[in-house]
PQR file of N, CA, C, O and H, with PARSE charges and radii, in Angstrom:
ATOM      1  N   MET A   1     205.228 407.492 154.472 -0.4000 1.5000
ATOM      2  CA  MET A   1     203.884 407.077 154.527 -0.0000 2.0000
ATOM      3  C   MET A   1     203.827 405.538 154.316  0.5500 1.7000
ATOM      4  O   MET A   1     204.202 405.039 153.255 -0.5500 1.4000
ATOM      5  N   PRO A   2     203.360 404.816 155.325 -0.5600 1.5000
ATOM      6  CA  PRO A   2     203.347 403.350 155.181  0.2800 2.0000
ATOM      7  C   PRO A   2     202.268 402.829 154.174  0.5500 1.7000
ATOM      8  O   PRO A   2     201.230 403.443 153.929 -0.5500 1.4000
ATOM      9  N   LEU A   3     202.599 401.711 153.653 -0.4000 1.5000
ATOM     10  CA  LEU A   3     201.631 401.180 152.659 -0.0000 2.0000
ATOM     11  C   LEU A   3     200.278 400.786 153.248  0.5500 1.7000
ATOM     12  O   LEU A   3     200.247 400.228 154.345 -0.5500 1.4000
ATOM     13  H   LEU A   3     203.443 401.212 153.852  0.4000 1.0000
ATOM     14  N   ARG A   4     199.253 401.027 152.628 -0.4000 1.5000
ATOM     15  CA  ARG A   4     197.969 400.596 153.068 -0.0000 2.0000
ATOM     16  C   ARG A   4     197.760 399.115 152.591  0.5500 1.7000
ATOM     17  O   ARG A   4     198.563 398.586 151.822 -0.5500 1.4000
ATOM     18  H   ARG A   4     199.278 401.480 151.737  0.4000 1.0000
ATOM     19  N   ALA A   5     196.727 398.507 153.042 -0.4000 1.5000
ATOM     20  CA  ALA A   5     196.465 397.226 152.594 -0.0000 2.0000
ATOM     21  C   ALA A   5     196.151 397.199 151.099  0.5500 1.7000
ATOM     22  O   ALA A   5     195.149 397.749 150.640 -0.5500 1.4000
ATOM     23  H   ALA A   5     196.074 398.936 153.666  0.4000 1.0000
ATOM     24  N   LEU A   6     197.039 396.543 150.359 -0.4000 1.5000
ATOM     25  CA  LEU A   6     196.948 396.455 148.879 -0.0000 2.0000
ATOM     26  C   LEU A   6     196.120 395.358 148.414  0.5500 1.7000
ATOM     27  O   LEU A   6     195.923 394.356 149.101 -0.5500 1.4000
ATOM     28  H   LEU A   6     197.852 396.096 150.732  0.4000 1.0000
ATOM     29  N   SER A   7     195.597 395.545 147.173 -0.4000 1.5000
ATOM     30  CA  SER A   7     194.794 394.473 146.531 -0.0000 2.0000
ATOM     31  C   SER A   7     195.759 393.625 145.702  0.5500 1.7000
ATOM     32  O   SER A   7     196.932 393.982 145.590 -0.5500 1.4000
ATOM     33  H   SER A   7     195.757 396.360 146.615  0.4000 1.0000
ATOM     34  N   SER A   8     195.315 392.546 145.135 -0.4000 1.5000
ATOM     35  CA  SER A   8     196.088 391.707 144.270 -0.0000 2.0000
ATOM     36  C   SER A   8     196.529 392.446 142.954  0.5500 1.7000
ATOM     37  O   SER A   8     197.591 392.146 142.408 -0.5500 1.4000
ATOM     38  H   SER A   8     194.362 392.257 145.227  0.4000 1.0000
ATOM     39  N   VAL A   9     195.739 393.366 142.479 -0.4000 1.5000
ATOM     40  CA  VAL A   9     196.025 394.245 141.384 -0.0000 2.0000
ATOM     41  C   VAL A   9     197.161 395.179 141.668  0.5500 1.7000
ATOM     42  O   VAL A   9     198.075 395.348 140.861 -0.5500 1.4000
ATOM     43  H   VAL A   9     194.876 393.609 142.922  0.4000 1.0000
ATOM     44  N   ASP A  10     197.086 395.800 142.862 -0.4000 1.5000
ATOM     45  CA  ASP A  10     198.099 396.694 143.347 -0.0000 2.0000
ATOM     46  C   ASP A  10     199.451 395.948 143.495  0.5500 1.7000
ATOM     47  O   ASP A  10     200.478 396.482 143.075 -0.5500 1.4000
ATOM     48  H   ASP A  10     196.344 395.662 143.517  0.4000 1.0000
ATOM     49  N   ALA A  11     199.475 394.817 144.040 -0.4000 1.5000
ATOM     50  CA  ALA A  11     200.596 393.987 144.208 -0.0000 2.0000
ATOM     51  C   ALA A  11     201.267 393.590 142.788  0.5500 1.7000
ATOM     52  O   ALA A  11     202.486 393.566 142.615 -0.5500 1.4000
ATOM     53  H   ALA A  11     198.641 394.383 144.382  0.4000 1.0000
ATOM     54  N   ALA A  12     200.432 393.321 141.924 -0.4000 1.5000
ATOM     55  CA  ALA A  12     200.937 392.950 140.553 -0.0000 2.0000
ATOM     56  C   ALA A  12     201.550 394.198 139.946  0.5500 1.7000
ATOM     57  O   ALA A  12     202.601 394.125 139.308 -0.5500 1.4000
ATOM     58  H   ALA A  12     199.442 393.340 142.064  0.4000 1.0000
ATOM     59  N   TRP A  13     200.912 395.330 140.134 -0.4000 1.5000
ATOM     60  CA  TRP A  13     201.490 396.595 139.627 -0.0000 2.0000
ATOM     61  C   TRP A  13     202.914 396.904 140.205  0.5500 1.7000
ATOM     62  O   TRP A  13     203.845 397.268 139.486 -0.5500 1.4000
ATOM     63  H   TRP A  13     200.059 395.389 140.652  0.4000 1.0000
ATOM     64  N   LEU A  14     203.002 396.739 141.493 -0.4000 1.5000
ATOM     65  CA  LEU A  14     204.229 396.908 142.224 -0.0000 2.0000
ATOM     66  C   LEU A  14     205.360 396.059 141.752  0.5500 1.7000
ATOM     67  O   LEU A  14     206.495 396.516 141.611 -0.5500 1.4000
ATOM     68  H   LEU A  14     202.246 396.444 142.076  0.4000 1.0000
ATOM     69  N   LEU A  15     205.018 394.729 141.493 -0.4000 1.5000
ATOM     70  CA  LEU A  15     205.987 393.778 141.019 -0.0000 2.0000
ATOM     71  C   LEU A  15     206.443 394.135 139.627  0.5500 1.7000
ATOM     72  O   LEU A  15     207.634 394.055 139.327 -0.5500 1.4000
ATOM     73  H   LEU A  15     204.097 394.358 141.608  0.4000 1.0000
ATOM     74  N   ALA A  16     205.522 394.527 138.773 -0.4000 1.5000
ATOM     75  CA  ALA A  16     205.807 394.950 137.401 -0.0000 2.0000
ATOM     76  C   ALA A  16     206.775 396.147 137.393  0.5500 1.7000
ATOM     77  O   ALA A  16     207.503 396.289 136.411 -0.5500 1.4000
ATOM     78  H   ALA A  16     204.555 394.592 139.017  0.4000 1.0000
ATOM     79  N   GLN A  17     206.830 396.951 138.339 -0.4000 1.5000
ATOM     80  CA  GLN A  17     207.693 398.144 138.377 -0.0000 2.0000
ATOM     81  C   GLN A  17     209.154 397.745 138.597  0.5500 1.7000
ATOM     82  O   GLN A  17     210.051 398.539 138.314 -0.5500 1.4000
ATOM     83  H   GLN A  17     206.238 396.835 139.137  0.4000 1.0000
ATOM     84  N   VAL A  18     209.403 396.565 139.081 -0.4000 1.5000
ATOM     85  CA  VAL A  18     210.769 396.153 139.345 -0.0000 2.0000
ATOM     86  C   VAL A  18     211.170 395.000 138.361  0.5500 1.7000
ATOM     87  O   VAL A  18     212.215 394.364 138.499 -0.5500 1.4000
ATOM     88  H   VAL A  18     208.674 395.920 139.311  0.4000 1.0000
ATOM     89  N   GLY A  19     210.254 394.775 137.348 -0.4000 1.5000
ATOM     90  CA  GLY A  19     210.542 393.747 136.349 -0.0000 2.0000
ATOM     91  C   GLY A  19     210.081 392.375 136.559  0.5500 1.7000
ATOM     92  O   GLY A  19     210.413 391.461 135.804 -0.5500 1.4000
ATOM     93  H   GLY A  19     209.406 395.292 137.236  0.4000 1.0000
ATOM     94  N   ILE A  20     209.297 392.214 137.607 -0.4000 1.5000
ATOM     95  CA  ILE A  20     208.773 390.813 137.794 -0.0000 2.0000
ATOM     96  C   ILE A  20     207.309 390.869 137.312  0.5500 1.7000
ATOM     97  O   ILE A  20     206.413 391.504 137.868 -0.5500 1.4000
ATOM     98  H   ILE A  20     209.027 392.956 138.220  0.4000 1.0000
ATOM     99  N   ILE A  21     207.194 390.126 136.215 -0.4000 1.5000
ATOM    100  CA  ILE A  21     205.950 390.079 135.386 -0.0000 2.0000
ATOM    101  C   ILE A  21     205.094 388.773 135.534  0.5500 1.7000
ATOM    102  O   ILE A  21     205.567 387.722 135.966 -0.5500 1.4000
ATOM    103  H   ILE A  21     207.922 389.611 135.763  0.4000 1.0000
ATOM    104  N   PHE A  22     203.885 388.921 135.166 -0.4000 1.5000
ATOM    105  CA  PHE A  22     202.946 387.805 135.207 -0.0000 2.0000
ATOM    106  C   PHE A  22     203.393 386.736 134.318  0.5500 1.7000
ATOM    107  O   PHE A  22     203.770 386.962 133.168 -0.5500 1.4000
ATOM    108  H   PHE A  22     203.501 389.775 134.815  0.4000 1.0000
ATOM    109  N   LYS A  23     203.351 385.495 134.878 -0.4000 1.5000
ATOM    110  CA  LYS A  23     203.727 384.271 134.100 -0.0000 2.0000
ATOM    111  C   LYS A  23     202.552 383.382 133.849  0.5500 1.7000
ATOM    112  O   LYS A  23     202.310 382.979 132.711 -0.5500 1.4000
ATOM    113  H   LYS A  23     203.045 385.311 135.812  0.4000 1.0000
ATOM    114  N   ARG A  24     201.792 383.058 134.912 -0.4000 1.5000
ATOM    115  CA  ARG A  24     200.654 382.170 134.712 -0.0000 2.0000
ATOM    116  C   ARG A  24     199.694 382.205 135.896  0.5500 1.7000
ATOM    117  O   ARG A  24     200.051 382.658 136.983 -0.5500 1.4000
ATOM    118  H   ARG A  24     201.988 383.386 135.836  0.4000 1.0000
ATOM    119  N   HIS A  25     198.505 381.736 135.679 -0.4000 1.5000
ATOM    120  CA  HIS A  25     197.586 381.734 136.817 -0.0000 2.0000
ATOM    121  C   HIS A  25     196.893 380.386 137.076  0.5500 1.7000
ATOM    122  O   HIS A  25     196.779 379.548 136.182 -0.5500 1.4000
ATOM    123  H   HIS A  25     198.215 381.369 134.796  0.4000 1.0000
ATOM    124  N   GLY A  26     196.468 380.215 138.235 -0.4000 1.5000
ATOM    125  CA  GLY A  26     195.763 379.028 138.658 -0.0000 2.0000
ATOM    126  C   GLY A  26     194.974 379.488 139.873  0.5500 1.7000
ATOM    127  O   GLY A  26     194.189 380.431 139.769 -0.5500 1.4000
ATOM    128  H   GLY A  26     196.562 380.896 138.962  0.4000 1.0000
ATOM    129  N   LYS A  27     195.150 378.877 140.972 -0.4000 1.5000
ATOM    130  CA  LYS A  27     194.501 379.239 142.192 -0.0000 2.0000
ATOM    131  C   LYS A  27     195.166 380.591 142.666  0.5500 1.7000
ATOM    132  O   LYS A  27     194.482 381.467 143.196 -0.5500 1.4000
ATOM    133  H   LYS A  27     195.787 378.111 141.057  0.4000 1.0000
ATOM    134  N   GLU A  28     196.387 380.716 142.479 -0.4000 1.5000
ATOM    135  CA  GLU A  28     197.186 381.958 142.713 -0.0000 2.0000
ATOM    136  C   GLU A  28     197.798 382.437 141.419  0.5500 1.7000
ATOM    137  O   GLU A  28     197.924 381.623 140.504 -0.5500 1.4000
ATOM    138  H   GLU A  28     196.942 380.005 142.049  0.4000 1.0000
ATOM    139  N   ASP A  29     198.171 383.625 141.271 -0.4000 1.5000
ATOM    140  CA  ASP A  29     198.846 384.170 140.146 -0.0000 2.0000
ATOM    141  C   ASP A  29     200.412 383.982 140.443  0.5500 1.7000
ATOM    142  O   ASP A  29     200.889 384.209 141.554 -0.5500 1.4000
ATOM    143  H   ASP A  29     198.069 384.286 142.015  0.4000 1.0000
ATOM    144  N   ILE A  30     201.141 383.559 139.376 -0.4000 1.5000
ATOM    145  CA  ILE A  30     202.592 383.333 139.480 -0.0000 2.0000
ATOM    146  C   ILE A  30     203.240 384.409 138.643  0.5500 1.7000
ATOM    147  O   ILE A  30     202.941 384.562 137.459 -0.5500 1.4000
ATOM    148  H   ILE A  30     200.753 383.375 138.473  0.4000 1.0000
ATOM    149  N   PHE A  31     204.124 385.149 139.265 -0.4000 1.5000
ATOM    150  CA  PHE A  31     204.924 386.182 138.625 -0.0000 2.0000
ATOM    151  C   PHE A  31     206.434 385.728 138.622  0.5500 1.7000
ATOM    152  O   PHE A  31     206.904 385.079 139.556 -0.5500 1.4000
ATOM    153  H   PHE A  31     204.367 385.025 140.227  0.4000 1.0000
ATOM    154  N   GLU A  32     207.137 386.091 137.563 -0.4000 1.5000
ATOM    155  CA  GLU A  32     208.498 385.742 137.522 -0.0000 2.0000
ATOM    156  C   GLU A  32     209.353 386.923 136.865  0.5500 1.7000
ATOM    157  O   GLU A  32     208.882 387.656 135.995 -0.5500 1.4000
ATOM    158  H   GLU A  32     206.756 386.619 136.804  0.4000 1.0000
ATOM    159  N   GLY A  33     210.538 387.029 137.318 -0.4000 1.5000
ATOM    160  CA  GLY A  33     211.431 388.079 136.717 -0.0000 2.0000
ATOM    161  C   GLY A  33     212.737 388.061 137.370  0.5500 1.7000
ATOM    162  O   GLY A  33     212.934 387.270 138.293 -0.5500 1.4000
ATOM    163  H   GLY A  33     210.921 386.434 138.025  0.4000 1.0000
ATOM    164  N   PHE A  34     213.677 388.888 136.959 -0.4000 1.5000
ATOM    165  CA  PHE A  34     214.975 389.127 137.383 -0.0000 2.0000
ATOM    166  C   PHE A  34     214.993 390.375 138.244  0.5500 1.7000
ATOM    167  O   PHE A  34     214.642 391.440 137.735 -0.5500 1.4000
ATOM    168  H   PHE A  34     213.518 389.531 136.210  0.4000 1.0000
ATOM    169  N   HIS A  35     215.395 390.319 139.565 -0.4000 1.5000
ATOM    170  CA  HIS A  35     215.525 391.503 140.405 -0.0000 2.0000
ATOM    171  C   HIS A  35     216.601 391.246 141.514  0.5500 1.7000
ATOM    172  O   HIS A  35     216.674 390.198 142.155 -0.5500 1.4000
ATOM    173  H   HIS A  35     215.680 389.454 139.978  0.4000 1.0000
ATOM    174  N   ASN A  36     217.366 392.248 141.653 -0.4000 1.5000
ATOM    175  CA  ASN A  36     218.576 392.180 142.643 -0.0000 2.0000
ATOM    176  C   ASN A  36     219.445 391.030 142.458  0.5500 1.7000
ATOM    177  O   ASN A  36     219.881 390.380 143.408 -0.5500 1.4000
ATOM    178  H   ASN A  36     217.306 393.099 141.132  0.4000 1.0000
ATOM    179  N   GLY A  37     219.725 390.752 141.122 -0.4000 1.5000
ATOM    180  CA  GLY A  37     220.779 389.680 140.812 -0.0000 2.0000
ATOM    181  C   GLY A  37     220.192 388.285 140.835  0.5500 1.7000
ATOM    182  O   GLY A  37     220.950 387.328 140.674 -0.5500 1.4000
ATOM    183  H   GLY A  37     219.371 391.281 140.350  0.4000 1.0000
ATOM    184  N   ARG A  38     218.920 388.105 141.020 -0.4000 1.5000
ATOM    185  CA  ARG A  38     218.430 386.763 141.001 -0.0000 2.0000
ATOM    186  C   ARG A  38     217.079 386.600 140.270  0.5500 1.7000
ATOM    187  O   ARG A  38     216.320 387.564 140.163 -0.5500 1.4000
ATOM    188  H   ARG A  38     218.304 388.882 141.151  0.4000 1.0000
ATOM    189  N   VAL A  39     216.799 385.487 139.807 -0.4000 1.5000
ATOM    190  CA  VAL A  39     215.491 385.165 139.200 -0.0000 2.0000
ATOM    191  C   VAL A  39     214.564 384.899 140.404  0.5500 1.7000
ATOM    192  O   VAL A  39     214.816 384.114 141.317 -0.5500 1.4000
ATOM    193  H   VAL A  39     217.415 384.704 139.894  0.4000 1.0000
ATOM    194  N   ARG A  40     213.422 385.685 140.277 -0.4000 1.5000
ATOM    195  CA  ARG A  40     212.429 385.628 141.432 -0.0000 2.0000
ATOM    196  C   ARG A  40     211.122 385.015 140.891  0.5500 1.7000
ATOM    197  O   ARG A  40     210.705 385.292 139.766 -0.5500 1.4000
ATOM    198  H   ARG A  40     213.217 386.323 139.535  0.4000 1.0000
ATOM    199  N   VAL A  41     210.508 384.193 141.710 -0.4000 1.5000
ATOM    200  CA  VAL A  41     209.254 383.667 141.416 -0.0000 2.0000
ATOM    201  C   VAL A  41     208.332 384.109 142.678  0.5500 1.7000
ATOM    202  O   VAL A  41     208.578 383.766 143.834 -0.5500 1.4000
ATOM    203  H   VAL A  41     210.847 383.968 142.623  0.4000 1.0000
ATOM    204  N   VAL A  42     207.337 384.842 142.323 -0.4000 1.5000
ATOM    205  CA  VAL A  42     206.472 385.349 143.394 -0.0000 2.0000
ATOM    206  C   VAL A  42     205.079 384.825 143.214  0.5500 1.7000
ATOM    207  O   VAL A  42     204.578 384.844 142.089 -0.5500 1.4000
ATOM    208  H   VAL A  42     207.137 385.120 141.384  0.4000 1.0000
ATOM    209  N   ILE A  43     204.416 384.355 144.255 -0.4000 1.5000
ATOM    210  CA  ILE A  43     203.058 383.898 144.269 -0.0000 2.0000
ATOM    211  C   ILE A  43     202.193 384.883 144.897  0.5500 1.7000
ATOM    212  O   ILE A  43     202.416 385.257 146.049 -0.5500 1.4000
ATOM    213  H   ILE A  43     204.823 384.340 145.169  0.4000 1.0000
ATOM    214  N   VAL A  44     201.158 385.355 144.169 -0.4000 1.5000
ATOM    215  CA  VAL A  44     200.228 386.379 144.670 -0.0000 2.0000
ATOM    216  C   VAL A  44     198.763 385.798 144.717  0.5500 1.7000
ATOM    217  O   VAL A  44     198.310 385.284 143.694 -0.5500 1.4000
ATOM    218  H   VAL A  44     200.977 385.052 143.233  0.4000 1.0000
ATOM    219  N   PRO A  45     198.056 385.856 145.792 -0.5600 1.5000
ATOM    220  CA  PRO A  45     196.600 385.390 145.758  0.2800 2.0000
ATOM    221  C   PRO A  45     195.824 386.094 144.745  0.5500 1.7000
ATOM    222  O   PRO A  45     196.065 387.277 144.504 -0.5500 1.4000
ATOM    223  N   ARG A  46     194.864 385.418 144.104 -0.4000 1.5000
ATOM    224  CA  ARG A  46     194.026 386.059 143.124 -0.0000 2.0000
ATOM    225  C   ARG A  46     192.844 386.700 143.802  0.5500 1.7000
ATOM    226  O   ARG A  46     192.323 386.272 144.831 -0.5500 1.4000
ATOM    227  H   ARG A  46     194.669 384.457 144.300  0.4000 1.0000
ATOM    228  N   ASN A  47     192.452 387.818 143.096 -0.4000 1.5000
ATOM    229  CA  ASN A  47     191.157 388.484 143.337 -0.0000 2.0000
ATOM    230  C   ASN A  47     190.926 388.856 144.862  0.5500 1.7000
ATOM    231  O   ASN A  47     189.833 388.718 145.410 -0.5500 1.4000
ATOM    232  H   ASN A  47     192.876 388.166 142.259  0.4000 1.0000
ATOM    233  N   LYS A  48     192.038 389.331 145.481 -0.4000 1.5000
ATOM    234  CA  LYS A  48     191.895 389.810 146.780 -0.0000 2.0000
ATOM    235  C   LYS A  48     191.750 391.346 146.812  0.5500 1.7000
ATOM    236  O   LYS A  48     192.546 392.030 146.169 -0.5500 1.4000
ATOM    237  H   LYS A  48     192.926 389.444 145.036  0.4000 1.0000
ATOM    238  N   ARG A  49     190.834 391.873 147.483 -0.4000 1.5000
ATOM    239  CA  ARG A  49     190.688 393.289 147.586 -0.0000 2.0000
ATOM    240  C   ARG A  49     191.668 393.854 148.676  0.5500 1.7000
ATOM    241  O   ARG A  49     192.048 395.025 148.646 -0.5500 1.4000
ATOM    242  H   ARG A  49     190.187 391.317 148.005  0.4000 1.0000
ATOM    243  N   SER A  50     192.020 393.041 149.552 -0.4000 1.5000
ATOM    244  CA  SER A  50     192.950 393.443 150.645 -0.0000 2.0000
ATOM    245  C   SER A  50     193.862 392.268 150.975  0.5500 1.7000
ATOM    246  O   SER A  50     193.394 391.258 151.501 -0.5500 1.4000
ATOM    247  H   SER A  50     191.711 392.090 149.576  0.4000 1.0000
ATOM    248  N   ILE A  51     195.120 392.376 150.686 -0.4000 1.5000
ATOM    249  CA  ILE A  51     195.977 391.328 151.109 -0.0000 2.0000
ATOM    250  C   ILE A  51     196.460 391.535 152.567  0.5500 1.7000
ATOM    251  O   ILE A  51     196.869 392.636 152.935 -0.5500 1.4000
ATOM    252  H   ILE A  51     195.501 393.196 150.259  0.4000 1.0000
ATOM    253  N   PRO A  52     196.409 390.517 153.349 -0.5600 1.5000
ATOM    254  CA  PRO A  52     196.781 390.631 154.756  0.2800 2.0000
ATOM    255  C   PRO A  52     198.265 390.968 154.890  0.5500 1.7000
ATOM    256  O   PRO A  52     199.066 390.575 154.042 -0.5500 1.4000
ATOM    257  N   PRO A  53     198.648 391.711 155.972 -0.5600 1.5000
ATOM    258  CA  PRO A  53     199.997 392.213 156.111  0.2800 2.0000
ATOM    259  C   PRO A  53     201.060 391.129 156.040  0.5500 1.7000
ATOM    260  O   PRO A  53     202.115 391.379 155.457 -0.5500 1.4000
ATOM    261  N   GLY A  54     200.853 389.950 156.592 -0.4000 1.5000
ATOM    262  CA  GLY A  54     201.819 388.839 156.585 -0.0000 2.0000
ATOM    263  C   GLY A  54     202.028 388.265 155.129  0.5500 1.7000
ATOM    264  O   GLY A  54     203.129 387.915 154.703 -0.5500 1.4000
ATOM    265  H   GLY A  54     199.996 389.746 157.066  0.4000 1.0000
ATOM    266  N   THR A  55     200.911 388.210 154.451 -0.4000 1.5000
ATOM    267  CA  THR A  55     200.992 387.684 153.038 -0.0000 2.0000
ATOM    268  C   THR A  55     201.769 388.707 152.235  0.5500 1.7000
ATOM    269  O   THR A  55     202.643 388.331 151.453 -0.5500 1.4000
ATOM    270  H   THR A  55     200.017 388.494 154.797  0.4000 1.0000
ATOM    271  N   PHE A  56     201.478 389.997 152.404 -0.4000 1.5000
ATOM    272  CA  PHE A  56     202.185 391.102 151.687 -0.0000 2.0000
ATOM    273  C   PHE A  56     203.692 391.014 152.079  0.5500 1.7000
ATOM    274  O   PHE A  56     204.522 391.188 151.187 -0.5500 1.4000
ATOM    275  H   PHE A  56     200.768 390.302 153.039  0.4000 1.0000
ATOM    276  N   SER A  57     204.072 390.775 153.262 -0.4000 1.5000
ATOM    277  CA  SER A  57     205.395 390.673 153.599 -0.0000 2.0000
ATOM    278  C   SER A  57     206.209 389.504 152.923  0.5500 1.7000
ATOM    279  O   SER A  57     207.390 389.583 152.586 -0.5500 1.4000
ATOM    280  H   SER A  57     203.398 390.633 153.987  0.4000 1.0000
ATOM    281  N   SER A  58     205.396 388.418 152.781 -0.4000 1.5000
ATOM    282  CA  SER A  58     205.835 387.247 152.038 -0.0000 2.0000
ATOM    283  C   SER A  58     206.103 387.530 150.565  0.5500 1.7000
ATOM    284  O   SER A  58     207.103 387.105 149.987 -0.5500 1.4000
ATOM    285  H   SER A  58     204.437 388.354 153.055  0.4000 1.0000
ATOM    286  N   ILE A  59     205.164 388.264 149.992 -0.4000 1.5000
ATOM    287  CA  ILE A  59     205.341 388.720 148.530 -0.0000 2.0000
ATOM    288  C   ILE A  59     206.617 389.451 148.403  0.5500 1.7000
ATOM    289  O   ILE A  59     207.417 389.171 147.511 -0.5500 1.4000
ATOM    290  H   ILE A  59     204.352 388.609 150.462  0.4000 1.0000
ATOM    291  N   LEU A  60     206.837 390.424 149.311 -0.4000 1.5000
ATOM    292  CA  LEU A  60     208.056 391.349 149.189 -0.0000 2.0000
ATOM    293  C   LEU A  60     209.206 390.461 149.356  0.5500 1.7000
ATOM    294  O   LEU A  60     210.151 390.579 148.577 -0.5500 1.4000
ATOM    295  H   LEU A  60     206.187 390.652 150.036  0.4000 1.0000
ATOM    296  N   ARG A  61     209.232 389.516 150.359 -0.4000 1.5000
ATOM    297  CA  ARG A  61     210.395 388.676 150.561 -0.0000 2.0000
ATOM    298  C   ARG A  61     210.738 387.744 149.379  0.5500 1.7000
ATOM    299  O   ARG A  61     211.912 387.524 149.083 -0.5500 1.4000
ATOM    300  H   ARG A  61     208.464 389.419 150.992  0.4000 1.0000
ATOM    301  N   GLN A  62     209.681 387.187 148.693 -0.4000 1.5000
ATOM    302  CA  GLN A  62     209.861 386.406 147.494 -0.0000 2.0000
ATOM    303  C   GLN A  62     210.415 387.333 146.382  0.5500 1.7000
ATOM    304  O   GLN A  62     211.223 386.889 145.566 -0.5500 1.4000
ATOM    305  H   GLN A  62     208.727 387.365 148.934  0.4000 1.0000
ATOM    306  N   ALA A  63     210.017 388.525 146.348 -0.4000 1.5000
ATOM    307  CA  ALA A  63     210.471 389.470 145.279 -0.0000 2.0000
ATOM    308  C   ALA A  63     211.895 390.057 145.526  0.5500 1.7000
ATOM    309  O   ALA A  63     212.516 390.653 144.647 -0.5500 1.4000
ATOM    310  H   ALA A  63     209.361 388.886 147.011  0.4000 1.0000
ATOM    311  N   GLY A  64     212.362 389.847 146.778 -0.4000 1.5000
ATOM    312  CA  GLY A  64     213.678 390.471 147.122 -0.0000 2.0000
ATOM    313  C   GLY A  64     213.547 391.911 147.354  0.5500 1.7000
ATOM    314  O   GLY A  64     214.542 392.622 147.214 -0.5500 1.4000
ATOM    315  H   GLY A  64     211.857 389.362 147.492  0.4000 1.0000
ATOM    316  N   MET A  65     212.441 392.403 147.689 -0.4000 1.5000
ATOM    317  CA  MET A  65     212.273 393.857 148.000 -0.0000 2.0000
ATOM    318  C   MET A  65     212.195 394.115 149.447  0.5500 1.7000
ATOM    319  O   MET A  65     211.809 393.272 150.257 -0.5500 1.4000
ATOM    320  H   MET A  65     211.633 391.825 147.803  0.4000 1.0000
ATOM    321  N   THR A  66     212.575 395.309 149.745 -0.4000 1.5000
ATOM    322  CA  THR A  66     212.350 395.733 151.252 -0.0000 2.0000
ATOM    323  C   THR A  66     210.992 396.553 151.295  0.5500 1.7000
ATOM    324  O   THR A  66     210.466 397.019 150.284 -0.5500 1.4000
ATOM    325  H   THR A  66     212.888 395.993 149.087  0.4000 1.0000
ATOM    326  N   LYS A  67     210.542 396.663 152.432 -0.4000 1.5000
ATOM    327  CA  LYS A  67     209.202 397.423 152.595 -0.0000 2.0000
ATOM    328  C   LYS A  67     209.427 398.870 152.158  0.5500 1.7000
ATOM    329  O   LYS A  67     208.546 399.479 151.551 -0.5500 1.4000
ATOM    330  H   LYS A  67     210.969 396.284 153.253  0.4000 1.0000
ATOM    331  N   GLN A  68     210.659 399.448 152.478 -0.4000 1.5000
ATOM    332  CA  GLN A  68     210.961 400.698 152.230 -0.0000 2.0000
ATOM    333  C   GLN A  68     211.067 400.987 150.702  0.5500 1.7000
ATOM    334  O   GLN A  68     210.625 402.034 150.229 -0.5500 1.4000
ATOM    335  H   GLN A  68     211.375 398.953 152.970  0.4000 1.0000
ATOM    336  N   GLU A  69     211.665 400.029 149.949 -0.4000 1.5000
ATOM    337  CA  GLU A  69     211.693 400.157 148.499 -0.0000 2.0000
ATOM    338  C   GLU A  69     210.291 400.119 147.933  0.5500 1.7000
ATOM    339  O   GLU A  69     209.970 400.918 147.054 -0.5500 1.4000
ATOM    340  H   GLU A  69     212.024 399.179 150.333  0.4000 1.0000
ATOM    341  N   ALA A  70     209.473 399.252 148.388 -0.4000 1.5000
ATOM    342  CA  ALA A  70     208.036 399.154 147.956 -0.0000 2.0000
ATOM    343  C   ALA A  70     207.326 400.417 148.212  0.5500 1.7000
ATOM    344  O   ALA A  70     206.576 400.868 147.347 -0.5500 1.4000
ATOM    345  H   ALA A  70     209.733 398.602 149.102  0.4000 1.0000
ATOM    346  N   GLU A  71     207.515 401.060 149.402 -0.4000 1.5000
ATOM    347  CA  GLU A  71     206.882 402.308 149.707 -0.0000 2.0000
ATOM    348  C   GLU A  71     207.296 403.374 148.796  0.5500 1.7000
ATOM    349  O   GLU A  71     206.441 404.160 148.390 -0.5500 1.4000
ATOM    350  H   GLU A  71     208.124 400.693 150.105  0.4000 1.0000
ATOM    351  N   GLU A  72     208.577 403.490 148.414 -0.4000 1.5000
ATOM    352  CA  GLU A  72     209.108 404.446 147.505 -0.0000 2.0000
ATOM    353  C   GLU A  72     208.515 404.338 146.094  0.5500 1.7000
ATOM    354  O   GLU A  72     208.162 405.340 145.474 -0.5500 1.4000
ATOM    355  H   GLU A  72     209.272 402.851 148.744  0.4000 1.0000
ATOM    356  N   ILE A  73     208.415 403.073 145.596 -0.4000 1.5000
ATOM    357  CA  ILE A  73     207.850 402.833 144.360 -0.0000 2.0000
ATOM    358  C   ILE A  73     206.330 403.223 144.333  0.5500 1.7000
ATOM    359  O   ILE A  73     205.838 403.797 143.361 -0.5500 1.4000
ATOM    360  H   ILE A  73     208.703 402.259 146.099  0.4000 1.0000
ATOM    361  N   TRP A  74     205.610 402.880 145.454 -0.4000 1.5000
ATOM    362  CA  TRP A  74     204.163 403.151 145.524 -0.0000 2.0000
ATOM    363  C   TRP A  74     203.882 404.651 145.585  0.5500 1.7000
ATOM    364  O   TRP A  74     202.902 405.139 145.022 -0.5500 1.4000
ATOM    365  H   TRP A  74     206.009 402.414 146.244  0.4000 1.0000
ATOM    366  N   THR A  75     204.737 405.348 146.261 -0.4000 1.5000
ATOM    367  CA  THR A  75     204.406 406.784 146.381 -0.0000 2.0000
ATOM    368  C   THR A  75     204.732 407.523 145.046  0.5500 1.7000
ATOM    369  O   THR A  75     204.208 408.623 144.871 -0.5500 1.4000
ATOM    370  H   THR A  75     205.533 404.951 146.719  0.4000 1.0000
ATOM    371  N   ARG A  76     205.531 407.020 144.119 -0.4000 1.5000
ATOM    372  CA  ARG A  76     205.819 407.666 142.930 -0.0000 2.0000
ATOM    373  C   ARG A  76     204.870 407.341 141.778  0.5500 1.7000
ATOM    374  O   ARG A  76     205.022 407.878 140.680 -0.5500 1.4000
ATOM    375  H   ARG A  76     205.957 406.126 144.262  0.4000 1.0000
ATOM    376  N   ARG A  77     203.861 406.438 142.029 -0.4000 1.5000
ATOM    377  CA  ARG A  77     202.885 406.161 141.072 -0.0000 2.0000
ATOM    378  C   ARG A  77     202.012 407.330 140.713  0.5500 1.7000
ATOM    379  O   ARG A  77     201.875 408.268 141.499 -0.5500 1.4000
ATOM    380  H   ARG A  77     203.737 406.002 142.921  0.4000 1.0000
ATOM    381  N   LYS A  78     201.424 407.296 139.549 -0.4000 1.5000
ATOM    382  CA  LYS A  78     200.509 408.333 139.121 -0.0000 2.0000
ATOM    383  C   LYS A  78     199.094 407.917 139.121  0.5500 1.7000
ATOM    384  O   LYS A  78     198.217 408.709 138.777 -0.5500 1.4000
ATOM    385  H   LYS A  78     201.535 406.534 138.910  0.4000 1.0000
TER
END
């Protein structure tokens, strides 16, 4: 099942599942953590109800995640 358009809160939850946690906020929220052997810094737009697909792809790329990995984590949520 492909990911639907996620909100900023959903993206933050997804990042937290792989150990990338909230660091600070300004115009965008900054997340930081260690994933796939590297320290990752991920920038997520604030207060978005729907993140555009290109922006979401950029978030995954910054986090070092594949879309398939993100889909697996998303489908296991409760």
